[in-house]
N, C-alpha and C positions, 0 to 999 in steps of 0.2 A: 243482857250484858252483866257478867259476873266480875265485879272488881276483885283483883286479887287480894288475898290475905295479907297479913303483915309479912308473913316469909316472902311471898312472892314479890311485894314492894320493895324488898331489900333489894331487889337485882336493879332498881334504878339509880341508886347511888352511884354518884359520878357523873351524871348525865349535865348538860347544859339545861341547865335548868332555862242581824244576826238572826236569821229569823226576823219577823216583824217585831217592832218594839211596842209595848203597850202606849196606849194613850187614853187619856180621860174619855168617857163617852161625852159625846156632843149632842146636846137636844137641840132639834132644830125648831126656833120660835115661830110662833104666827106673827103675822106681819103687824098685829095690834099690839104685841107685848114685847117689850122691851128685854134685851137679854145680856147679860154680861158677857164680856169677852171671853174666849177660850184662853186657858192658860197656854204660854209657849210649850212647844214640845218638849223642851229640854226640862222644863218646870214640871209639866206631867210626868215625864220619865223619872224624875227624882222622887216625887212622890210615890208613884207606883213601885221603885225600888226600894225605898225607905219601910213601906207598908209590908212587901215580901220577906225583906230581911229581918223585919221586926219579928214575923210569925216563925222563921226559921231559926232566929236565935232562941225563941222561946221554945223550940223543940219539935217544931211541925214540918217533918221532912217529907210531908206529903205534898208540898207546895210545888208548883209549876216551876221547875229549874231554867227551862228555856226562857221563860216570860222573865224570871229574876236576872238571868244573864243579859238579856236584851234590855231591859230597863237599866241596868249598870252601865252598859255601854253608851246609852243615851243620857246618863246622868252627869252632873259636874265633876264627880270624883274619880271617873274612869280617864286613865292615861294611856293602858295598853303596855306600861313599864313593867319590866321584871326586875323586882327590887329584892327578891327572897334570896338568901344567902344559902343557896343550894349547896355548895361546898362543905360549908361549916356544919349544915345540918345533917347531912348524909354521912361526914365524917363521925359526927357523934352518935350517931344510929350505929354503924359499924364498930365505934368502938364500946359500946355499950353503954354510953352517956346518955341515958334516954332523957333524964330531966333536964340536961342541955339542950337536947334535941327540940324537947317540949317548948322549952323556954324561946328558942330562936323561932319555932313556928307560931306560937301564941303571939309574939311580937308582930309578927307579919301579918297574922289574923285581925289583929286589933288595928292595924295599918290599912290592909286592903282583905275585906272578907272573903272575896271572892279569887284569892290565890289558891288555885287547885293543889299545887305542890306542898303549900303549907299545910293543908288539910289532910293530904296523904301522910305527911312526916308527923303531924298530930296524931293520927290513927295508929300509926306503928307505935309511936312513944308511949301513948295512953295503954295499949294492949301489952306492951312489954313492962310497964309500970304496975299492970294488974288494975286498972281503971276500966272497968268492963263498960259501965253506961257511958262514959266519954269516949272510949274507943267506938262503940257502937254508933254513938252519934255522928263521930267524925268521918266513920265508914260510911253512913248513909248520906252524909254532905257530898263528900268525894264521889259516889256512886251516881247521886243525882246529877253533879256537875258533867261527869264522864257520859252518862246517858244522854245527858242533853247535847252534847256535841255528836254522839253516834247517829241520833235520830235527826240532826241537822242535816244529812247527806249520807251518801256512801263512799266518798273519797275518790270516787274512780274517774272523775273528769271536772272541767270546769263548770259543767251543769248541775253537778251533786258534789260539792266539796262538803268535806267536815269545816265547819264555821269554827272558828278559834277565836279567843279574846287576849291572847298572848302567845309569845313565842313558846314558852315552856311547855304549853298544852300539846304543841306539836309532838315533841318529844315523850311526853307522857304515853299519847298513843302508841307511840312506836314501841315503848316499852313494855305496856300492856301486852301487845300483840306480839311480843318477842322478835320484833324486826330490826334489820341490821340496815343503817343508813348508807347509802353507796354514793349519792350527789343529790345535790339541790339546786334547784334553779326557780327564779323569780319570772313570773308571768304577770303582764300588767295589762293585757287585752281583756276589754271588757270587765274589768275588777282589778283585783289584785290577789295573786295566789303564789304560795310556796308549793312548789312541786318536788316531792321527795322520791328519789328512785330507792327502792328498798328490796330487802331479800328476805325471805322467810325460811322455814325449816326445810321446804323442798328444793332451795336453791335457786328458784325462778325469779328474777327481779321483775319488778312491776312499779308503777307509778302510785303514790297517794297524794292527791289534791287536798291543799288546805286553804279556804278562803281566810284572807289575813286583812280585809279590808276595813275592819274595827280598828286597827291601829297602823296600818301602813300609811307610811307619809307624816307620822307625828314627830319624826325627828328623834325616836328612843335610842 
């Protein structure tokens, strides 16, 4: 998957903006040896998320982004809410106010590091401001997140949906593939799915399935 460069990403302005979770390895004790209780799943996920995020923040973009996303969803800090000010960020980019856009993106990343839209904006802003190293890092983070979504399924049916952790990720994929949304429906049989009828360059409509079970029903 080739994530669009800064120029392509500007096309996303104006939009609305898991696989198995990691658990700590459990050693089966012998009958004669006492064993401490395994940590609750949420605690284990919190530890895994913190460890992976620490590596990523230190510059290790080779981490397993699918595992990072899965641990994040299981952690106490996950809500699934979209709180990034997309409108202000993309208006700032369009107006050439890249420092303003970067500040908006950085504020959101500090609040919720797993916000894909914020990393996309940060990538564009750093690129336009001439911050080559930071732009490359943000591009790698965004690409890692997008690739994790694309590897989670093919989006063709409820059996193989793209697994997303926020509503905005659905629209990011549509914009990456230059697809126009025609209609949207919710399916709650055997899970929770957003089914989007879209049309591409050939004008033929088709459905894309998104698994939204990570955040569906959370009252967002």
